N, C-alpha and C positions, 0 to 999 in steps of 0.2 A: 608132484615131483618128489619121489622117494629119496633121490640122491642130493637133495638140497642141503647145503651147509650154511647155517646161519652165521652171520658175523658175531664175533665175541662182544662182550660188554665194552671192552676197551676200544674196539673198532667203531662201535656205535657212538661212543663218547667222542672219538676223534672226528667222526663225520659230523656230529653236532657242532663241534668247535669250528670246523671248516665252514659249515653253513652259516653260523653266526657271523664269521668274518666276512663271507661273501655279502651277506645282507648289510652289515655295517659299513663295508667299503663303499657300497652304493651311495651312502649319504655324503661322501666326500667328492662325488662326481657332480660338477655343476651342470645343470640342464643345458642342452644345445643352444636354446634361445638366449640363455644368460651369457654363455661363452661368446656368442655372436654379438650380443649387445656390448659386452666389455671390449671386444676386439675393435668395434667401431667407435666407441665412446672414450676409450682410454689411450693415453700415449703407449707406444709399443712396450717400453720398459716397464711401465706400471702394469700393463696387461700380463706380461710374462711373469712379473713378480706375484700377481694374484694367482695365476695358474700354478706357479711354483709352490705356493703355500698349500693349495688344494692337493697338488701331487704329493707333497710331503706327508700330509695326513693320510692320503690314500695308501702310499707305500708303507707307512708305519703300521697300518692295520694289517698288512700282509706279512710283516716280519716273522711272526711265529710259524707261518706256513712254509717258510723257506728252508726249514730243516726237517730231517726225519724225526718221527715217523709221519708227520703231517704232510710233508712234501710228496711222499709216495702215494698218499691217498687222494691227492688232488686230481680232478679230471682234467682232460686236455682243455675243455672250455674254461674251467676255473683258472688254469695257468695262463690261458690267453687273456682272460679278464684282468689278471694280476699284472701283466706286463703292458697292457694297453694304456697309453697316456690318457689322463682324465679328459682332455678335450676331444679325444677321438673315440671314447666309449660310445658304442652304438645304443640306440633306443632298445634294441632287442636284448643286449647284454644287461642294461640297467633294469629292464622289466623283469628279466629272469632272476636277477639278483634280489630284487624286492619280493618276488613271490616265494623265494626260498624260506621265508619265515614260516610258511605253512608246513614245509618239510621239517624244519627245525622243531616246530611245535609238536609234530607227531613223534619225533625222536625223544623229545623231552617227556612226553607221556609214556613212551616205552621204557624210559629210565626211571619212571616214578617221580619225576620232578614236578609234574602237574597232575591234578586229580582226574581230569577227563579231557577228551578231545572235544572242542566245541562243535555244535551242529554244523552240517556241511553247507549251510547258507550263511555262516558267520565267519568273518575274517579273523585271523589271529591278531591280537593286540601286541604291538611291538614292545610293550612294557615287559612282556614275559622274558625278553632277552636282557633286561636290565634289573631283574629282581635279585635280591640277596641270594636266592637259591642257585643263580647262575654263577657259581664260583668254580672256575675251571679246575683248580687244584683239587677242590673237594669232590667234584664230579668224578675226576679220574680215580680218586682214592676210595670213594664210597659208592660209586655208581653201581646199580644193580638192575638188570632188566626184569620187567614183569614176566609172568609165566608165558610160555610159548602159546598156550591155548588162548590166553587173553589177547595177545598180540595178533594171533591168527584171526580171531573174531573181529578185531578192529580192521584188519586187512580186508576181510570179506565185505565189511560194510563200505569201505572205501571203494572196492571194486564194483559193488552194486551201484553206488552213486555215479561212478565213472561210466558204467553201462547205461544209466539213465541219461547221462550227458550225450553219449554217442547215439542213443536212440533218437534224441531230439534232432541231432544233426542229420541222421538218415531220414527222419520224417520230413524235415525241411527240404531235403534233396529231391523228394518225390520219387525216389528210385523203386521203392517197394509198393507196388499197386496191389489191389485186391486179388488180381489173378496171378500173383507171384507164386511159384512152386512151393515156397516155404510155408505158405498158408494152407496148402492142401490138407484136407482131413483134420484141420485144427478148429478149435472153438472160437477163432478170431480170424479176421481178414485184413488186419492192418497192424503196424507196429504199435499204434496207440492202443489197440486191443490187447496186445501183449503187456504193455505197461499197466493197463487197468487190471489185468489178471494178476500180475506180480504185486501190484499195490493192494489188491484185495487179500492176497495170501499173506502179505506182510501185516496187514491190519488184523488178520485172524491169529497169526502165529506170534506176532511181536507187537502187542498193543502199545508198548512204550514208544514205538517208532511212529510218529504221527503221519497220517496220510490225509489228503483232501481231494474230494471228487475223483476217487480212484486214481490217485497219482501221489508221488512223493510231495510232501509239504516243504515248501521253500519260500522264504520271505513272506510268510503268511498267506500263501496261495498255492494252487496246484503248480507243479513244476512246468507243465505245458503252457501255463499262463505267464511265466516270467518274460519280461521284456528281453530283447537281445542283449542289452547291457547287463542286466541282472544275470542272465544265463552265462555270459562270458565270465562274469565274476565268480559265480558258483562253480563253473567248470574249472577255472584256474585253481581254486581252493581244492577241488576234488583231485585234480591231476597231481598236485604236489603231495598231498597226503597219501594218495595211492602209490606214488613213486617211493616215498619214504618207507611205507609199511611193507611194500613188496621187497624192498632192499633188506629190511630187518628180518624178513621171513626167509631170506636166502635165495631169492629168485634171480639175483644178478650173477652172471658168470664170474667166478673167482672173487665174488663180493665187490666187483668194480661198480661204483655208483653209476657211472655213465652207461653201463651195460644193463641197467635194470629195466626189464620189460614192464609195460603197463597195459597189456591186452585185457580185454573183457570178454 
């Protein structure tokens, strides 16, 4: 994409601040089972008082987002999350909010706030959003993006891991059998064969990237051997990082976060 326009350092910092707020706001949302338990066990007035306290903390977390320039950077989903009463926040909204830490971590790396992006089988530690380095005023004044080439390389790795996630989905679907046209005149007759070819190439060209049994190494084993729960976890990590790095590299139309593509 020769016409890509990358977001400025200030735009990246603003997006990071928004993601931190989205993630943090999720902690003030009482789980649905807790809400229901309180509803049935507490007098109505006390129940409403408890909800009111949670709502107050939730709303306060969003206060900085209600003014420009942050307000203009919020996606429609983020604005909807912001105005949803805490007792009506959906499981999907809450899950999305908590996974945003992976996107935030990728942006912190882009800004040089952390030394490296953890392996793709390792979740971000939420302590990174509470470190002394997460001083918003200081980030705005001193923030500086890493080189475009370094960020591009990180983006390519995220895309590769996302590709591996999608090949697993396709393999599980059984859509691509050995007689599929895409395997014609190729040295493989399955998607797993492609994975093995790519893994061998990675091992030869990038020895620092571990592979196991001709596959990406994840959780100490070959990616194909991940349990479904492990795969869903690694997939979510991958999607968030790919999203953030694609956005920083200018893949989103008009640099709108919600328009960032994550194709592989």
